[in-house]
N, C-alpha and C positions, 0 to 999 in steps of 0.2 A: 733657588739659585739666584734669581733676581735680587733678592734681599741680600745675598752675600756680595754682590757687586757694589753695594752701598751708593746706589744712584739717587734713591730718595727714600723717605720714611712713610710717605702716603701711601696707604693700601690701594687707592684708586690708580695712582701712578703706577704701582707695581703691577697691577692688572693690565694697564695699558702696555707696558714694556713686554709683559708676558705675551700679550696678543701680538705684539710685533714680532716675537721670536716665532710664534706659530705660523704667522701670515708670511714670514720670509720664506719658509719651506714651500707654502702653497704657491706663492707668486713665481718662485723659481721653477717649480714643477709645471706650472701653467706655461711659462715661456718656452720650455723644452719638450714638452709633451708630444707635440706634433713631430718635432724633429726625430725624437727616438722612434716614433711609430713608422716614419717614413724610412728611417734608416734600418729598422727590422725588416721592412720589405725589400731592401736592396741587399743587405749582408746576412740575413738571417735572424732568427729569434734568439738563439743561444748566445752569440756575442753581445747582443744588446742586454740580456738578462745578467750576464756575468759582469758587464760594466756597471749596471746598476747596483749590484751587490758590492762591487769594490768601491763605488762611489758612496754608498751608505756607510761602509766600513770607515772610509776616510772622514766622512762627515761626523761620525760618532767620536772619533779620536779627537778631531778639532774641537768638538763641542765639550768633551770631557776635559781637555787642557785649556778651555776658554778662561782667562783671567779677567775678563771684562765683557761688557754687553756687545761691542762691535765684533769681537771674535766669535761670540756665541751666535750672532746673526750671521757671520760668515759661514760658520759651520752647518747651520740649519739650511741656508741658501745653497750651499755646496751639495748638500744631500738632496734637495729638491731638483737641482739643475742636472745632477748626474744619475737621476733615478726616475726612469719612466717605465718601471716594471709592471705597474698595474695594468696599463693598457696592453703591453706585450704579452703579459700572462694571459689575459683574456683571449688574445689572438691565438696563442699557443693552444689553449683549451679548445677554442673553436676548430682548429685544424686537427686536433687529436679526435675529438668527439664528433662524428658526423651523423650518427643515428639520433633522430629526434627524441627517442624514448630514453636515451642516456644522458641527454644534456641536463636534466634538473639535478641528478646526482653528481655529475661532474662539476656544474657550476656552484654547487653548494660547498665544495671543498674549500675554496679560497675564503669565502665568508666565515666558514667555521674556524679556519685557522686565525683568521682575523680576530674573532671573538676570543679565541684562545690567548691570542697575544695581548688583548685588551685586559686580561686578567693577569697574565705573568708580567707584562710590562711595568704597570704601576707597582706590582709587588717587588720586582727587582729594584726599581728606582727608589721606592720609599724605604726598603729594607737596607739597601746597601749605600745610600747617600750619606755623606758626612760620616765615615767610618770612625775617624779619630774621636768624634764626640759621642758616637753611639756605641762603639766597641773599643774602649781605650785599652783593654787588655790584650788585644791583638794588634791594633794600629796605634803606634806612639805618635806623640806630637812632634812636629819638626820634620816629619817625613814627606815624601811625594804626595801621599793622599791627605796630608794636613794642608799643604799648599793648594792642592786642587781637590776639594771635598767631594766633587761630583764626578771624579774620574772612574772610581771603581765600578759603579753600574754600567758605565759606557764601555769599560774594558770587558766585562762579562758579556755584554751584547756583542762586542766586536769578535770575541772568541766564538760565539754562536754563529755569526756572519762567516768567519773563516771555515767553519765546518760546513756551512751551506754552499760556499764557493767551491770547496773541494768536492763535495757531492755533485754539484752542477758540472764541474769540468770533467769529472770521471764517468758520470752515469746519465747526464741529461742529454737527450737525442734532439737533433734538429728537426723541426716540424715543417719549415717552409718548403713548398713544392719544388722550388728551384734549387735549394741548397742542401736538402737532407741527404744526398749522396756524396757531398764533398767530404773529403778525407778529414777525420777528426782524430788527431793524436791523442787528446785526452780521453775520448771515448774508447780508443784502442787500448790505452793503459787501464782503463776501468775493466775492459773485457779480459785482460790478461789477469788482473787481480781476482775477478770472480772465478776465472778458470783455475787458478792456484787454489783458491779456497775450496772449490768443488773437488780438486784432486786430493787435497789433504783429507777432506770429510769422507770421500769414497775410496780412499787408499786401502789396499789390502796387503797381507804380508809379502806377496810377490810383486806388488806395485805395477801390475800390468792390466789387470781387468778394468780398473777405474779408467786409465787412459784410453782403452779400447772402447769402453761405453761412451766416453766423452767425444771420441772421434766419430763414433757411429751416430751419436745424437747430433753432432755438427753437421755431418753429411746429410742426415734426413732433413735438416732445417734448410741446407743450401740447395738440395735438390728440388725439382719441380714437383709440386704436389699433384695428386690425381685430379681429373677434371671436377669431381664432385666437391672438392675441397678448396677450389679457386675462389678468389674474392674479387670484387670490383671496387672494394673500399680501401682508401688510402690509409697508411700507417707511417709512423716516423721512420720505419726501417725499410718497408718494402713499397714499391711503386704501385700507385692506384691504376691497375691495369688488369686485363683479363687473365693474365697468367703471370707467374713470377719467372723472371728470367734469371738464369744462373750467371749471366754475364755481368750482373750488378749486384754482387753479395754485400752483406753488411760491412760498412767501414772501408769500402774502397771507393776510388774515384770512377764516376760515371759521367755520361753525357749530361751536362746541365745547361740549360738555356738561361742566359743572363739578359735581363731587360736592359737595353740601351738607354742612354740619357735622352731626355726630351719627352718622357712619358707622363709629363703632368697633366696632359689633357685627359688620359684616361683616369687618373686619380680624381681630378675635378669632377668628372662624370660620375664617379662612384657616390657622390653625396646626393643620391636621389631623395625623393620626398619622404619615403619611409625612414631612411637613415637619419635625415635631419630631424624628424619628429622624436626618434628615439634619443638622439643626442641632446635635445632641448629638454626631454623629460629627465634625462640623467643629470642635467645641470640643476633643475628644479629640485629634484630629490637631495642632491648634494647640499644645496642652500638651506633648505628648511631642516634637514637632519643635523647639520653642523650648528644651526641656530639652537635647536633643542638641547644639543650637548653643551652649549655655552650657557643657556637660560636656566637649565634644571639644577645644576649645582648651586647657582646663586639663590634660586628659589628655595632650596632646600636649607641653605645656611643662613638666609636673612631671618632676622628675629621677627617674631610676631608683633603685629602693630596693636597698640591700645586704643587707637581711634576708632570710632564707631563707623562701620561701612555704610556707604550710601550706594545702595543698589540701583541699577544693575552694574555700574562700571567703576564707581569711585571707591576704591579700597586698596590698601597697601599691606605689605608684610609677607612673611613666610612661615616656615616650619621651625626654624631655629635649631636645626640638627647639628650635632658635632661632626667634625671631620672623620672621626672613627666610624660613626654611624652611616655616614655618606659612603665610605669606603666599603663597608659590608654590603649595602645595597648595589653599589657598582659591581662588586664581585658576584653577587646573586644575579644580577642582571646579565653578566657575562656568561654564566653557566646555562640560564634559560636561553640565551641567544645561540649557544652551541646546539641546545636541543632543537630550536626552531629551525635552524639552518640544515642540520644533518637529518632530521626526520620529519618535521612538519612541512617544510617547503617541498621537499621531493614527493611526499605523499600527495599533497594537495595538487601540486603541478601535474603529475601523472594522471590525476583523476579528472582535473577540470580544464587543464591547459594553462600556459604562460599568460595569455592576454586576459583571460577571465579573472585568474588570480590577481593580476597587476591592477586591473580596474576595480576589483572589489576592495583591495586594500587602499588604493589612493582615493576612492570615494568616501570611505569612512574616516580616513586620517585626519582631515581638517577638523572634524568634531573634537578630536583630542586636543588640538591647540587652543579651541575656544573654550574648552572645559578645564583644563589645568589650573588657571588662575583661581577658579572658584573652589578648588580644593581646601584652601585654608579657611573656608567658611564652614567646613564640616566640624562636628565635635571633636574634641581632642583625642578621644579613644578611637576614633576612626581615621585619623590622619595617616597612619602607617598602611591602612588598607587601602586609601585612596592613592597614596604614592606608589605602592605595588602594582595597583591596577594600572595607573598610567605608564609606568615603566614597562609592564608586560605589553600593553597595548602598542606602545612605540617599538618595542623590540620585535613583536610579531609583524607589525606592519612593514618595518625595514627588512626583515627576512624574506617577506612575500613581494617586495618591489625591486630591490636592487638586482638579484639573481635573474628574474624574469626579464628585467630590462636589458641585461647583458645578453641573455639568450636571443631576445628579439633583435637586438642590434646586430649581432652576428649573423643571424638568419636573413636579415634584410640587406646585408652587403651583397651587391650584385656579382662580386667575384673575390675569391680568396686572396688574389694577388694584391688587392688593396685593403685588405682587412687590417693591416697594421696601421695604415695611415688613418683609417676610420676610427679605431679604438684610441689612437693617439689624440685625434680632435676631441673625441668624447672625453678622455682623461684630462685634457687641458681644460675643457669646459668645466668639469667638476672641480678642478683645482682653483679655477677662477671664482667659482661660487664659494669654495670653502676659504678663499683669501678674503673676499669682500663680505661674506656672510657675518662672521663674528663682528667686524667693524660697524656694519649697518645695524645689525640687531643690537650691539652694545649702545649705539647712539640713540636708537628709538626707545631702548629700556631706560636710559637716564632721563629722556625727555618725558617718559610716562611717570616716572617717579616724581619729577618736578611738579606735575600737575596732579598727583595723587591717584594716578591710574597705573597700578603695577602690571595689569594685564594687557597694556597696549602692545608690547613687543610680541606677545603670544598671539595676539589676534591678527596683527600684521603678518606674522609668520603664517597663520592659518589662511590668510588671503592668498599667499604665494602657493600654499599647498592646493587651495581649491582651484588655482589656475592650472596647476599640474593635473588635477582630477578631470578638468574640463578638456585639456589637451590630450588625455588618454583616449577620448572618444574618436580621435583621428587616427589612432594606431591601427595597423592591420598586421595580423599574425601570419608569417610567411615561414617557409622552410628552405634552408640552403642545400638540402639533400637532393642530389640528383638534378641540379640545374644545368642549364645549357653552358653557362660560364665554367662550372666545375669540370664539365667534359672537355671544354676547350683547354683548361689548365692541364688536365691529366694527359691529353693526347700530346700537347706541346711538350711536356716534360718527357714523356715515354719516347716519342720521336726525335728528341733533340733539336727541335725547331726553334728558331729565334722568335721570341715573343716581342712584337713591336707595339707602339701605342695603337695602331690601327686594329690589331687583333684584340687588344684589351678593350678598346671602345665597342668593337663588334660583339665581344662577349657580354659586356655590360648591357648593351642595347637588346641583345637576344634574351638575356635573363630577366629583363625588365618587361618584356612583351607579355601581354596577357596570354594565358594559356587556355587551351580548349578543354572544357571539363564536361561537355554535353555531347552525347554521341550524335544528336541530331544536327550539331554544327560541323561534324566530320564529313567531308565530301565522299560520296558513295562511289568509290572508284571502280568497284566490281561492275557497276551498271554501265559504265562508260567504255569498258573494254569490249573488243569484238568477241563474238562467240567463237569457241574453238573449231577448228576444221573437222568436217565429218570424214571418218575413216570407212574405207570399203571393207565389208566383212570378210571377202575373200582374201584381200591383201592382209588383213589382221590375222587370219588363221595361217596364212603361209609364213608371216613373220614370226608367229608363235612356234611354229613347228621348226623353224630354222634356229631359233635361239634357245629352245628347249634342251636340257641337258639329256644325253643318251644314257640309257641304263646298261650297265655291262652285262654281257651274255654269261 
């Protein structure tokens, strides 16, 4: 696409401008990530998610119709500025999944879909770009697709986004504690659509039994369940209370507490030491993973050097692979990433815990960066084995670090009321790392080539990864389940009380206080109580005779 703008013929300059297009999205996302997170705390998750999808749709249309580089930069920046969905999605998952044993499976879904998109995205873009050149029998010259050769793949992706927006409007439920009982017209429409579909599937010749069954099912859902089936866990539809109240059925307006302006103090106190440590770890992960994504294609496509290497550091060259072979490797990596996210990560996390898995992955990850440049010194017949080994190592490490980091960040939040702001700051930190990472890594790589040390950029990235491994020793694994702050949130929502900054601060302080885990630290209240009064045996026998039921004659 950059070549079609006819800006320059230099391959180095084309790579520079392509990096600008990538960085435009990351910088814009960094500048607005905190805003979208805070806004989701105020107006709810669903409106922000829908706005992000609509912003991405607008961005893709502008990018597809871009006639020059400035318009392309504008399109990508627009997509980054209007899309804060990553942090908000993580917040939504944290609010839906409250049981610790269910978190690995839930947090593996988004990386799994991301891996699937990493396969389908390049496939759609590479196949449908320049259709008049690649498919002249279907797309004639002089048409709209000839004038804008990269419009077709963006249109296809826009159609997919339209489907996602419709599904979100009709079926996505609000998860924010304060807003999940607000009336949602889109959700009501989706409920009617599902009801009609159910009626058609279950209809009989008389057309009455299906309606009766549906009404009976609805009444059972709305009635209060028996005590043995009541729950204290929150859900997007029912309040987190000891019993379900028929006064607040689904899709109706209920008493909702709105946080007044001026609650910045509570949000600021939400960034406790464990939260800050997790955010820094997230930024480091984003930096060295985006650096790997930039360096590896260059390393694979660079032709092998004929100069004799001077070990241990002075050598240059690469594997000299074709673009087709690189594409096959990237697709294979995407499929393995789906396996690692869907199966490997949940299995290991449920067995060993998030913190242990995270530390184990980041401790061995720096060795990969120090080892990759030496792969070109292997014999020719072992090149593909070394490449696949490095790609599998990197994919496994990424699958075992990003989801645990997200889980531990959500669990370290002192209150769900500020979870959107926390994830917004984390997303902005990662976006800043992804914006500066390619530029810094590219600069170091060019300097390394100028002095004959092609591994310099890899080793500097390995040092950053080592810092992240050392920082992981400061982490502590905590659980968000059954915290004092959550109890305060649920009681305030149930009772309809106003949640003010003082309440938020008190909840955060209470949640961050150390808990008593040893019985010897619990005060022995029973010993301090006075002994029960003695009862006269004669009075006790008379009382028993008075209150005993009489047998009928």
